[in-house]
C-alpha positions as CSV (number, residue, x, y, z in Angstrom):
1,M,284.8,53.0,221.2
2,T,286.5,56.2,219.8
3,R,287.7,59.4,221.4
4,M,289.1,62.6,220.2
5,I,292.4,63.7,221.6
6,G,295.2,65.8,220.3
7,R,293.7,66.8,216.9
8,A,290.1,67.8,216.7
9,G,288.2,66.0,214.0
10,T,290.4,62.9,214.2
11,T,289.7,59.9,216.2
12,S,291.7,57.0,217.6
13,T,290.4,53.6,218.5
14,F,290.5,52.9,222.2
15,L,290.5,49.3,223.2
16,G,289.2,49.3,226.7
17,P,290.7,47.2,229.6
18,P,288.9,44.1,230.9
19,A,285.3,44.9,231.8
20,V,284.5,45.9,235.3
21,S,282.2,43.6,237.1
22,A,278.5,44.2,236.7
23,G,278.1,44.8,240.5
24,L,280.8,47.4,240.5
25,M,279.4,49.3,237.6
26,A,275.9,49.1,239.1
27,L,277.2,50.6,242.3
28,A,279.0,53.4,240.4
29,T,275.8,54.2,238.5
30,T,273.8,54.4,241.7
31,I,276.4,56.7,243.2
32,L,276.4,58.8,240.1
33,A,272.6,59.1,240.0
34,T,272.3,59.9,243.7
35,T,275.0,62.6,243.6
36,L,273.5,64.2,240.5
37,A,270.1,64.3,242.1
38,T,271.5,66.3,245.0
39,A,274.1,68.4,243.2
40,I,273.9,72.1,242.8
41,I,274.8,73.9,239.6
42,T,278.4,75.1,239.6
43,P,279.6,78.1,237.7
44,A,281.1,75.9,235.0
45,A,277.7,74.3,234.4
46,A,276.1,77.6,233.7
47,H,278.8,78.8,231.3
48,H,279.2,78.5,227.5
49,V,276.1,79.1,225.5
50,G,273.6,78.8,228.3
51,A,273.8,75.5,230.0
52,Y,275.8,73.8,227.2
53,V,277.6,70.6,228.2
54,P,279.6,68.7,225.7
55,K,278.8,65.0,225.0
56,D,280.8,62.7,227.2
57,N,283.4,60.3,225.9
58,A,284.9,57.3,227.6
59,I,287.4,59.5,229.5
60,T,284.9,62.0,230.9
61,T,282.4,59.2,231.8
62,N,285.1,57.3,233.7
63,F,286.2,60.6,235.4
64,K,282.6,61.2,236.6
65,H,282.3,57.7,238.0
66,V,285.6,58.0,239.9
67,K,284.7,61.5,241.1
68,F,281.3,60.6,242.5
69,A,282.6,57.4,244.1
70,V,285.2,59.5,245.9
71,Q,282.6,62.0,247.0
72,A,280.6,59.1,248.4
73,K,283.7,57.9,250.3
74,K,283.7,54.7,248.3
75,F,287.4,54.8,247.7
76,D,287.6,51.1,247.0
77,V,285.1,51.5,244.2
78,A,286.8,54.6,242.9
79,L,290.1,52.8,242.8
80,Q,288.7,49.8,240.8
81,L,287.0,52.2,238.4
82,F,290.2,54.1,237.9
83,E,292.3,51.0,237.4
84,T,290.0,49.5,234.8
85,G,288.8,52.7,233.0
86,A,289.7,55.0,230.1
87,L,291.0,57.7,232.5
88,R,294.0,55.6,233.6
89,A,294.5,54.3,230.1
90,E,294.8,57.9,228.8
91,M,297.2,58.8,231.6
92,R,299.4,55.9,230.6
93,A,299.2,56.8,226.9
94,R,300.4,60.3,227.8
95,A,303.0,59.2,230.3
96,S,305.8,60.8,228.3
97,T,304.0,64.1,228.1
98,P,304.3,66.6,231.1
99,P,303.2,66.6,233.7
100,A,304.6,63.2,234.6
101,G,303.6,60.8,237.3
102,L,299.8,61.5,237.3
103,E,298.8,57.8,237.1
104,E,300.9,56.8,240.1
105,A,299.9,59.9,242.1
106,T,296.2,59.4,241.5
107,R,296.4,55.7,242.4
108,A,298.3,56.5,245.6
109,A,295.7,59.2,246.6
110,L,292.9,56.7,246.0
111,R,294.6,54.1,248.1
112,A,295.2,56.6,250.9
113,N,291.5,57.7,250.8
114,D,292.7,61.2,250.1
115,G,289.8,62.9,248.2
116,V,291.5,66.3,248.1
117,E,294.6,64.9,246.5
118,V,292.6,62.8,244.0
119,E,290.8,66.0,243.0
120,R,294.1,67.8,242.6
121,Q,295.6,65.1,240.4
122,L,292.6,64.9,238.2
123,M,292.4,68.7,237.9
124,I,296.0,68.8,236.7
125,F,295.3,66.0,234.2
126,F,292.3,67.6,232.6
127,A,293.9,71.0,232.6
128,A,296.8,69.3,230.6
129,L,294.4,67.8,228.1
130,A,292.7,71.2,227.5
131,R,296.1,72.9,227.3
132,D,297.4,70.5,224.7
133,L,294.3,70.8,222.6
134,A,294.7,74.6,222.7
135,L,298.3,74.3,221.6
136,E,297.3,71.9,218.7
137,A,294.5,74.2,217.6
138,D,296.9,77.2,217.5
139,R,299.4,75.1,215.5
140,Q,296.7,74.0,212.9
141,L,295.3,77.5,212.5
142,A,298.8,78.9,211.9
143,E,299.1,76.7,208.8
144,P,298.6,78.5,205.5
145,G,295.7,77.8,203.2
146,G,292.0,77.0,203.9
147,T,289.0,79.2,203.6
148,P,287.7,81.3,206.5
149,E,284.8,79.0,206.8
150,R,287.0,76.0,207.1
151,R,289.3,77.6,209.6
152,A,286.3,78.7,211.7
153,A,285.0,75.1,211.7
154,T,288.3,73.9,212.8
155,G,288.3,76.4,215.6
156,R,284.8,75.3,216.7
157,K,285.8,71.6,216.8
158,F,288.8,72.4,219.0
159,L,286.8,74.7,221.3
160,E,284.3,72.0,221.9
161,A,287.0,69.5,222.6
162,I,288.8,71.9,225.0
163,W,285.6,72.7,226.8
164,R,284.7,69.0,227.2
165,Y,287.7,68.5,229.4
166,Y,288.1,72.0,231.0
167,N,284.4,72.1,232.0
168,L,284.9,69.1,234.3
169,V,287.6,70.9,236.5
170,D,286.8,74.6,236.2
171,F,285.1,74.6,239.6
172,A,288.2,72.9,241.2
173,I,290.4,75.4,239.4
174,A,288.4,78.4,240.6
175,M,288.6,77.2,244.2
176,R,292.4,77.2,243.9
177,D,293.1,80.0,241.5
178,N,290.1,82.1,240.5
179,K,292.2,84.4,238.3
180,T,293.1,81.5,236.1
181,S,289.5,80.3,235.9
182,V,288.4,83.8,234.9
183,A,291.2,84.2,232.3
184,V,290.4,80.9,230.7
185,R,286.7,81.6,230.5
186,L,287.2,85.1,229.0
187,A,289.7,83.7,226.4
188,F,287.2,80.9,225.6
189,D,284.4,83.4,225.1
190,E,286.5,85.5,222.8
191,A,287.6,82.5,220.8
192,E,284.0,81.5,220.3
193,T,283.2,84.9,218.9
194,Y,285.9,84.5,216.2
195,A,284.8,80.9,215.5
196,K,281.1,81.7,214.7
197,P,279.8,80.4,211.4
198,V,279.9,83.0,208.6
199,T,276.4,84.2,207.7
200,A,275.1,86.5,205.0
201,A,273.7,88.9,207.6
202,A,277.0,89.4,209.4
203,A,280.4,90.6,208.3
204,P,282.9,87.8,208.2
205,V,285.3,87.6,211.1
206,D,289.0,86.6,210.5
207,P,289.1,83.2,212.1
208,T,292.9,83.4,212.5
209,K,292.1,85.8,215.4
210,I,291.1,82.6,217.4
211,R,294.8,82.0,217.8
212,Q,295.3,84.7,220.4
213,P,292.8,83.6,222.9
214,L,293.8,80.0,222.3
215,Q,297.4,81.0,223.2
216,R,296.1,82.6,226.4
217,I,294.2,79.5,227.4
218,A,297.4,77.4,226.9
219,Q,299.5,79.8,228.8
220,A,297.1,80.1,231.7
221,L,296.7,76.3,232.0
222,S,300.5,75.8,231.7
223,A,301.1,78.1,234.6
224,L,298.3,76.4,236.6
225,I,299.8,73.0,236.0
226,E,303.2,74.2,237.1
227,T,302.0,75.8,240.3
228,S,299.6,72.9,241.1
229,S,302.2,70.1,240.6
230,T,303.5,70.6,244.2
231,P,300.8,69.9,246.8
232,A,300.0,72.6,249.2
233,R,300.7,71.8,252.9
234,R,297.6,70.9,254.8
235,D,297.2,71.3,258.6
236,S,297.3,67.9,260.3
């Protein structure tokens, strides 16, 4: 199984942890199907080229299983899915990259049956994934050389990778910090404009202009991560 992380267009082989029991996965699938059948469309689902939703990878699939198990109050199932899934493996692989302690904090929240805290930790993690991709995209597009078409293609690959992760937590971000959600969406839409394929009917757009909205995405998400790393006090 492969996944794209860090550099768009490159893949690294992920050797999954021991398989989850068939019964556990069946329960997770049932929870997922039931929740999807009753879910309403969130603002994120309607964004980005109509109803475009990027194809899942192992990380996003595991996230959805954990999320829906938490929503169904099946915290024991959610914990097992987290412990054995690609989500935790990616957290461990990125343990030296800020923000630190996400794996331990997510596990503790699951054991405490604290759905709000689980959501916060996962929001921070996926915001960090999207931020790091935006930073890497900006770095690659700053390198000299390459045709406008090639640069635009690089931008599109990164934007798809960024949206794959950000789309999962945009609603949670909007509930906490709507200004950041709006800023990221606007920057993303602007970047898409500069990354469009060059056609004979349209004047070519300088793909290096993608860098400015990418930088705004990274800055907005960095600020969000910093302010969200300390849990807000909740009434007892």
